[in-house]
N, C-alpha and C positions, 0 to 999 in steps of 0.2 A: 711304364708310361707314367704311373703315379709318382715314381721317384724323379723322373725327368721334370714333371710339372712342379714338384716341390723344390727341386734344385733351381729351376728357372725363377721361381718366385722369391727365393731367399738367397740367390746367388750373390748379390751385393753384400749381404750380411756375412756370408761365409768368407768372401774375399777379404772383408774388413778384419775378421777374426784371424785369418791367416797372416795378414800384414802385421797386425799387432803381436802375434805370436813370434814372427820373425824378429821384430824389433826387440821384444822382450828377451829372446834368446841371445841377442847381442849383449844385453846387459847382465844376464844371469848365467849364461852358458859356461863361461870360464870356471865358475864355482861349481855348477851342477855337473859338468862333465870333465872336470879337471883331475879326478881321481883323488882318493883319500878323503879325509874329513875336512872339507872346505865349506865356508859359508860366504855368501855375497854381502858381507857387512864388515864393519870394523870390529875389533875385539872390545866392544863397548859393553857396559853392564847389561843393557836390555837385550843384546844379542844372546848372551849366555842365559839370561832369565827366560827368554822365550823358548829356547831349546830345552831348558829344564822343565818349563811348564808343559811342553808337549809330552815329555817322559812322565811327568807326575800325573797327568790326566790318564794315561794308559795304566800307570801304577795303581791309581785309585779305582779305575773301572775293573781291573783284574782282581780286586778284593784284597790287595796287600796293604792298603792304607786304612785309616779310621773311617773314611767316607769320602764323598765327593767334595763337600764343603770344608769339613774339618780334616786336618792332616797332622801326622807326626813324622812325616818324611824330612821336614826341616824343623829347627828349634826343638829337636828331640831332647828330653822325653815329654815335652809339652804337646798337648792336643790344641791346635790353633786354627783359627779361621784362615783359610787359604785365599788370599786376595785374587790370585789369577783364576780361581774357579768362578769368579763373578765378572771381573773386568776382562775385556777382550775374550770372553768365554767362547764366542763363535769360532775364533781362530783355533782354539784348543780342540773343539769338537771336529773341526775340519781336518785336524791333524791325525785323528784316529784311523780313518780308512787308509791314509797314506802310510801310517806306521804298520798297518797290516801288510802292506806291499814292500816297504823298505823300513827296516828296523832302525836305521841310523837317523837320529834326529837332525843332523846337519843337512841331510838330503831332504827331509821333510821341510825344513826351514826354506831351502832353496826352491822347492816346488811350490810352496805357498806364495813366495814372492813372485815367481813366474806366473802362476795362475792369477794372482791378484792384479798384476800389471796388464795381462791380457783382458781381464774383465773390466778394469778401469778404462783401458783404451776403447773397448767396445761401448761401454756406457757413455763415454765422452763422444763417441761417434754418433750415437743415437740422439743425445741431447743437443749437441751443437749442429748436427745435420738438420734437426727439426727447426732450430732457431734460424738457420740459414736458408730453409726451404730447399735444401739440396743435399741429398744423402751423401754424394761423393765428397762434398766439402766437409762432411763430418770426419773424414780421414785426417784433416788438418787439426780439428778440435780434439779428436781422440788422441792424436800424437802429442799434443801439448799437455793433455791430461795425464798421460802415462809416462812421459819421458822428460818432464821438466826438472831442472836442477834442484829445486827445493824438495821434490819428492825423492830424488836420489839421496839427498843428505839425510832425510828422515829414515830411509831404509838402511843407509850406511850406518846410522846410529843404533840400529837394531829395532827401530819402531816399525816393524813390518806390517802392523795392522793398517798403516796408511797406504800400503800397496793396494789395499782394498777400498780406498776412499771413493772408488767408482760406485759403491753402494749409494752414496749421497747423490751422485749424478743420475743413477738409475731411478732413484726415488723421485727426483725432480722430473725426469722424463715421463715416468708413469703417471705422476700427478697431472702433468700437462695433457697427456692422452686421456685420462679420466675426465678432465675438465671439459674437453671437447666432446667425448663420446664415452660415457661411463659404463662400459660393458662389464659383466660380472667377472670375467676372467682377468681383466685389467685391474679391477678393484682388489681381487684376491692377490694378484702379483704385487700390487702396491702395498698391501698390508704385510705380506711376507718380507718385502724389501725393507720396510720400516723396522720390523723386528730385527732383521739381519743387521742393519746399520747400527741399531741401538746396542746390540750384543757384540758388535765388532769394536766399537770405540765410543766412549762417552762424549768425545769431541764431535764426532759425526752426528750423534743424537742432538747435542746442544746446538750445533750450527743449523741443523734442519729445523729445530724448534724455533730458532730465531728467524729463519727465513719464512716460516709459517706465520709468525707474529707480524712480520713486515707486510706480508700479503694481506692479512686480515686488516691491518691498519689502513692500507691502501684501499681495500674493498669498502670499508666503512666510510672512508673519506670521499669516495666516488660513488656512494650508493645511489645518488640521484640519477647518475648517467649510466651506471653499469647495467648490463643485461641481467634481468632477474634470474633467469634459469642458470646462468653461469655463476652468479653470486651464490645461490643456494647450493649448487654443486660444490663450489669451493669451500663453503662453510661445512658441508657434510664431510668432505675429504679431510679437512683440517681437524674436524672433530674426531675422525678415525685416527689421525696422526697423534692427537692429544691423548686419546685412550691408549695408544700403543706406547708412546714415549714417556708420558708423565709418571706412570708407576715405576718404570725402570730408573728414571732420573731421581725420583724420591728415594728409591731403594739404595741407589749408589750413594747419594748424599748421606743417608742414615748410616750405611756401612762405613763410609769414610770417617764419619764422626766417631763411630765406635773404635776405629783404628787409631784414634788420637788426634784427628784433625779438628780440634774443638776451639782453636784460637781465633776464629773469625765469626763472632756473633753478628746476626743480621742487623744492618744499619750502622755498622762500624766503618769509618773511612779506611781507605787503604793505608796500612801502617808504615809509611815511608820513613818517618822519624825513627821508628823502632829498628828498621833495617840499617839506618845510618849508625845508630848506637851499637847494634850488634856487630857491625863491621869494625867499629873502633875497638871493641873488646877483642875480636879475633886478631886484628893486626897487632894490637899491643901485646897480646899473650904469646906471640911468636918469639919474642925476645926473652921469655922466661927460661931460665936455666933448668928449673925443676919441672919435669913433664906433668906432674900432678897439678901444677899451677896454671897450665895452659888451658885455654878455652877452645874446645873442639866443636862446640855446638852453639846454637842460639835459640831463643824462645821460639815455640812452634809457629806462632803467627808471623814472626819475622822471617823464619826459615821459608815458609810458604810464599810470603811476599817477595823474598829474594829470588825464589825460583821463577816467579812471574816476571821479574826484571831481567833475569838471565835468559828467559825464554821469549823475550820481546824482540821484535824486529828492530834492528839498529838503523836509525835514519841515515847515518853516514854511509851505510852500505849501498843505499840507493844511488850514490854517486860513484860507486866503485865498479870496475869491470867484472869482477867475480872470477870464479873458476881457478885455474892454475896461476893466474896473475894476481890473485888476492891471497892474503895471509889468512887462510881459513882454519889453520890448525895451531894458531898461536894461543897458548894458555895465558889468559889475562890475569895479571896480578890484581889483588883486591884494590879497589879505588873507592873514594867517597861515593856513597849512593849505590854501590853494587857489591854483591857477594860473589865470590868465585870458589865454591866448595870443591874439595878434592875429587868428589865423585863425578863431577861434570867432565867427561872425557873431551880433550881437545877444546877446552873452553866451551863456547856456545856455538861451535861451527855448524851443528846440525840444524839450527833454527835461523840461519842467516839467509837473507834474500838480497842478492846483488843486482842492482839495476842494469848493469851491462849485459847480463844474460838474457834480457828481455827486449833488447832493441829491435831485433828483426820481427818478433811477434807483434810488438807495438806498431811498427810500420805497416805490417800486414793488416792489423786491426783498423788502422786509420783509413784504409780503403773502404771499410764498411760505411763510412759516412758519406760516400758518394750517392747512396740511395736515400734521397730526400724524403721518400714516403715513409721511411721507417725510423726517422730520427727520434720520434717520441718513445717508441718501444726500446730502442737502443739506449736512450738516455736513462730510462728506468733501470735497465740492466747495469749501466755504468754506475748509477747511484748506489745500487746494492754492492757492486764491487768495491767502490770507494769506501763505503761504510765498513766492510770487512777488512779492507786494507788498513784503515785507521784503527780498527779493533786489534789488528795484529801488532800495532805499535806498543801495546801494553798500557799500563796505568798512567805512565808519564813518558815523555819523549826520552829515548836513550840515544845519545850521540857519542860515538867512539867509546862505548862502554861506560859512559857516565850519565848521571841524571842531574845535569846542571839546571835544566829548565823545568821548574815545578809547575807545569801546565797540565791539569788533570784531563785525561782523555776518556772516551766512552767506556773503556775497560774498567777504569776505576769506579765509574758510576754503577756499572753492572755488578762489580765486586761488592759494592756497598749495599745495594738494594735488591739484587736478584738472588734469592736463596740458592745455594749450591754453586754459583758461578765462580766463587773463589777456588773451587777444586780444579778448574781448568787452568793449570799452572803454566801452560806454554801458549801465551797469546798468539805467537807468530803463526801457529797452525791455522789461524783464521784466513791466512793468505791463500789457502787452497780454494776458498770460495771466490776470491778475487781472480784466481787463475782460471776458474770455470768461466767467469764472465769474459776474461780476456780470450780464452779459447773459442767461445761462441762468437765474439766479434771478429776474431781472426778467420773463422770459418766463413763468415759472411764477407769479410774482406777478400778472401780467396776467390769467392764467386765473382766479386767485382773485378778483381785483378785478371782472372781467366777470361772474363768477357772483353778485356781490352787487349788480349794477346792476338798475334797474327792468326788468321784463319787456318793456316796449315798446322799450327800447334793445337788449335781447338779441335781440328779434325781427328786428333789422336783419341778423343773421347774424354768425357768429364772425369771418369774414374782415374785414368792415367795421369791427366794433367794435375788434378787435385792431389793425387798420390805423390806426384813429383814435388809439389809444394810442401806436402807433409814431410818428405824425406829431407828437403832443404832445412825445414825447422828442426828436425831431429839432429842433423849434422851441426846446425848452429848451436844447439844445446850442448852437444858433445865437445865442441871447440871452445865454448865460453863457459860451460858449466863445470860438472864434476870432472876430476882428472881421469883421462883415458876414455876408451869406448865402452868399458864395462863398469859395473859396480865393483867396489874393492873386494878383493879375495883374501880371506883370512884362514890360515891353517888352524883348525880346531882339534888338534890331536890331543888325546887323553894319555897321560903317563901310564906305561904298562903296569906300574905297581897297583893301580886301581883294578885292573883285571885280575890280579892275584888276590886282592881283597874280595872281589866278587866270588871267586872260586874257593875262598877259605871256608872250612867247615864251621857249622854253628850259625846261630842267629844272634846278631849283635849290631850295635850302632858304632859310628865312627866319631871320634872327637879330634877335629883338625885344629892344630895350633900354629901360630897364635889365632885366637878366635875372631879377631877383628881385621884379618887380612885376606885378600883374594876371595871374598865371599861368593861373588858371582861365578867365577870359574869352578869353585868347589861344588856349587849347585849343579853346574853342567856335568861335572865328573860323576855326579850321582846317577846319571843316565847310563853309566857303564857299570858301576859297582853295585847299584841297587840296594844300598844300605841307608838307614836313617842317619842323619847328621845333626850336630848341634850348631845352631846359627844358620841364618838364611835371610830371605827377603823380609819377613816381618821382624820388627825389633823385639829384642828379648824382653823389654819391659812390659810387653803385652801378655807375657806368659805368667799366669798366676799359680801354677801348680808347684807344690813343694820341691819336687825333684829338680826343677829348673834352678831353684835357689841353691841347691846343693852344688850344681855346676858353676853358677855365677860366683859363689863364695868359696869355691874349692881353692885351697892354698896353692896347689900345684898349677892350676889353670891361671890364677892371678899372677903367680911368679913368672910363668912362661910368657904371659901377655906383656909383662914388664921387661921380658928378655933378661931376667936375672934370677934364675932358680937357685943360685948358689947360696942365697940367704936361708934356704931350707936344708936341714940335715936329712940324711938318707932315710931315717925312720919316718920323718914327716912326709917325704915324697912317697914312700911306700903306702903310708896310711891314706894319703890323698888319692893315690891310684886305686886303692881298694874301694874307696867310696865311689869312685867313678864306675868301677866294674860292677858294683852292687846294683846300680840302676841301669845296667845294660850296655855300657860301652865296652867293646871288645878290643879296640885298638886306639892308641894315641898316634896320630899322624902329624909329623913335624915337617913343615915345608920351608926350605931355604929361602924361597922368594918372600917369605914373611919377615925377613930380618934385613937390617940395614947392611950387614956385611957377613962374610963367611965366618969370621971369628965368633960372632955372637951365636950363630947356628951351631958351630962346633962345640962351644962352651955348654950350651943347653943340652946338646946330644950327650956330651960326656957326663954331665950331672945325672941325666936320666939313666944312662948305662950303669953308672956306679950304684944307683939306687935299686933299679928293677931289672937290670940285665941289658944285654945288647938288643938292638932292633931285630925284629923277626923278618922284616922286609925292607929293602933299600933300593934306590934307583932314581936317577934324574933329579937329584937334589931333594929327595923325599925319603924320610925314614919312618917306619911304623913299628911301634912297640906293642906287643900283645899283652893285654891285661888278663890275668888268670881269673877264673871263676866268674866270667861275665854272666850277668843275668839273662834270662830268656825273654826279657820284656819287649824288645823291638817288634816282634811279630805275634805276641800273645794277645788274647782278646782285650781290647782297650776298655778302660773305664769310661763312663759317660762324661763328656766334656762339660765344663762349667762355664 
């Protein structure tokens, strides 16, 4: 009897969760149940980095690493601050129980995306249903939240923390609930959600902090007419938000500064001129015949500024249809005012917002304006949505990949005067807040639309009719948004040679050469072989320990990185190999994919074979040479990090 009463009370919520689970399975199912190592994302750097981070968390908690924050799993033999242990750390903690059930990190990746989409859909259902005063209409808003093309592109690029952007929606919903009736349980849930969104992504924390500041500004502006009890409740709730978010934001800003992001002093304007100058140097250096004369990098502040331009929403895309009819995978060549670094996969496709994908939802949202009694409330929401839409345009308008119009936008002002804001290097992600507003208006528009349908259709029930509208929106996104009915499916197979390295006797680290190629897949391969490696996510210049200098200045490593070890005699190669073995490297792993052609790979392999003997393991374009007398350092008790 008690169960029946509980089910009757929460039946609409359970049905909503089931609906969003079904839609999420359409998107993630092909990768989750396709067999083998498959992930629902493109082979982008962040895809591999997230899977590696899941493994590294388990590696650290099992006592095999230096600690939770410090690590020698990558950039061995250096003990280094592990970025992923702080940023997006909630996602890593969530992966631990899943890794107890399934050991394959690709499956963990897919499950986290699936659960995140369901949670985001349900959070959107609660928030937009509340705005529309109709829980069934929340199905429309929830579908827009979890199935919109921009979110597809973020997940496809490996940024799976944004599958959980529903934490922002849930925080807003709980804040509104507490504002009306601040019960203890709701306040506790609100605080937990704030901590969760802050630990999930710095972007979610920053956007919520900005929304809080907007509400406070409005409250102070209308203090004479506002209801006093609501005003004080709101102030207390935002005081709680400030207490939860500010320490984490300050900590992140400090840690990023320690990691080398020191080029943006407070009060300095957005360095657009520096970006242009760095771009000229990069383009000019491509014609240099001598590789040592080429410029592969740019000053730190110009690099970060260029990332903000690349991650800005392109104004021209708002006039394009989007999806399969748009050129979303075209790599843009460097142009004046814009950098296109090699590490940006498929250009900037993952941060593009095409106007043609939103036509149906915009038409649905237009129906909300038939309710004249709520024009003022809707106008306030639209104002917030427009502000974040403008924020997504970045520091200056970007049109067709170029910054011809030097009109400073709000992002540039925040960049200059708001401490830490320059670390938000992908302005386009602010469009998620605009999508929230659009979803809320679409939910209210659905109510107005259903009210004008024939009575025989309304007789089907609100849940069924609004559910039908939600399905139409979902199908519209699939037809005009990302290619196909599911997220992209990538085979993430690990070469069998790494399984042999895992089973090899002894404790040792791997040195994979060339050191500056395929870094992200190598980190992912570590989830199979479980050996420390040299090189990884943090740059080597951050490592201050003497052993790292031995690797960086090793004659053999330098020669192989230049793909020309023939300049070294065999005695020099053997001596260099012994130096590497002395600090704990057990194998040199040479990858054919790191070379421009097979001839270069074969020449390097021949030189190594002549000097230290043939490879101990080979397969799939990879060869591994055993270094004799490898030190036991990789798993010995580490010294205190400096």
